[in-house]
C-alpha positions as CSV (number, residue, x, y, z in Angstrom):
1,X,6.8,-15.8,-9.4
2,X,3.9,-17.9,-8.1
3,X,0.4,-16.8,-8.7
4,X,-1.2,-17.1,-5.2
5,X,-0.6,-14.1,-3.0
6,X,0.6,-16.3,0.0
7,X,3.2,-18.0,-2.2
8,X,4.4,-14.7,-3.7
9,X,4.7,-13.2,-0.1
10,X,6.7,-16.4,1.1
11,X,9.0,-16.2,-2.1
12,X,9.4,-12.5,-1.4
13,X,10.4,-13.0,2.3
14,X,12.7,-15.7,1.4
15,X,14.6,-13.8,-1.2
16,X,14.9,-10.8,0.9
17,X,16.2,-12.7,3.8
18,X,18.9,-14.3,1.7
19,X,20.0,-11.1,0.2
20,X,18.5,-11.6,-3.2
21,X,16.3,-9.1,-5.2
22,X,12.8,-9.9,-4.1
23,X,11.4,-9.4,-7.7
24,X,13.8,-11.3,-9.9
25,X,16.0,-13.3,-7.6
26,X,19.4,-12.0,-8.7
27,X,22.2,-11.4,-6.3
28,X,22.5,-7.9,-5.2
29,X,25.7,-6.0,-4.5
30,X,26.5,-6.0,-0.9
31,X,27.0,-2.2,-0.7
32,X,23.4,-1.6,-2.0
33,X,21.1,-0.3,0.5
34,X,18.0,-1.0,-1.4
35,X,15.9,-4.2,-1.5
36,X,15.7,-4.4,-5.3
37,X,18.6,-4.6,-7.7
38,X,19.4,-1.9,-10.0
39,X,17.6,-3.3,-13.1
40,X,14.3,-3.9,-11.1
41,X,14.6,-0.3,-9.5
42,X,15.0,1.1,-13.1
43,X,12.0,-1.0,-14.2
44,X,9.8,0.5,-11.4
45,X,11.1,3.9,-12.0
46,X,10.2,3.8,-15.7
47,X,6.9,2.2,-15.1
48,X,5.8,4.7,-12.4
49,X,6.8,7.5,-14.7
50,X,4.8,6.2,-17.7
51,X,1.8,5.4,-15.6
52,X,1.7,8.9,-13.9
53,X,2.2,10.5,-17.4
54,X,-0.8,8.6,-18.7
55,X,-3.0,9.3,-15.8
56,X,-2.1,13.0,-16.0
57,X,-3.0,13.1,-19.7
58,X,-6.5,11.4,-18.8
59,X,-7.2,13.9,-16.0
60,X,-6.3,17.0,-18.2
61,X,-8.5,15.8,-21.0
62,X,-11.4,14.9,-18.5
63,X,-11.0,18.4,-17.1
64,X,-11.1,20.3,-20.5
65,X,-14.0,18.1,-21.5
66,X,-16.1,18.9,-18.4
67,X,-15.2,22.6,-18.6
68,X,-16.4,22.6,-22.3
69,X,-19.7,20.8,-21.4
70,X,-20.2,23.4,-18.6
71,X,-19.9,20.8,-15.9
72,X,-17.9,20.9,-12.6
73,X,-14.4,19.7,-13.6
74,X,-13.9,18.0,-10.3
75,X,-17.2,16.0,-9.8
76,X,-18.9,16.4,-13.2
77,X,-22.2,17.9,-12.0
78,X,-24.0,20.0,-14.5
79,X,-23.5,23.7,-13.8
80,X,-26.5,26.1,-13.8
81,X,-26.9,28.6,-16.6
82,X,-25.5,31.9,-15.6
83,X,-23.1,30.3,-13.0
84,X,-19.9,32.3,-13.1
85,X,-17.4,30.0,-11.4
86,X,-15.7,27.0,-12.9
87,X,-16.4,24.5,-9.9
88,X,-19.8,23.8,-8.3
89,X,-20.4,25.2,-4.8
90,X,-19.9,21.9,-3.0
91,X,-16.5,21.3,-4.6
92,X,-15.4,24.8,-3.9
93,X,-16.4,24.3,-0.3
94,X,-14.4,21.2,-0.1
95,X,-11.4,22.7,-1.8
96,X,-11.5,25.7,0.5
97,X,-11.7,23.3,3.5
98,X,-8.8,21.2,2.4
99,X,-6.6,24.3,1.4
100,X,-7.2,25.7,4.9
101,X,-6.3,22.5,6.7
102,X,-3.0,22.4,4.7
103,X,-2.1,25.9,5.7
104,X,-2.1,25.1,9.4
């Protein structure tokens, strides 16, 4: 694939128009309803799964670290001594607002 974004886009459109896989350029089956071939779809599926697992691990470790340091796990602000809740007041307010909007 070319390096420039305009060139990549042109190659993508050309391959897609001719019925080839936009990523690797291999011929797709005619009965396939997807843009990408089976190999490229498997690659994307595995890549996305690996990335989401690593991101979730990072988030969990950051959450635990902030809780241990008596910080808000969401934004990282230091919580006052004697504060009973896990999240700061601002994040609790945002969380409540988002939750009430999703309920509607």
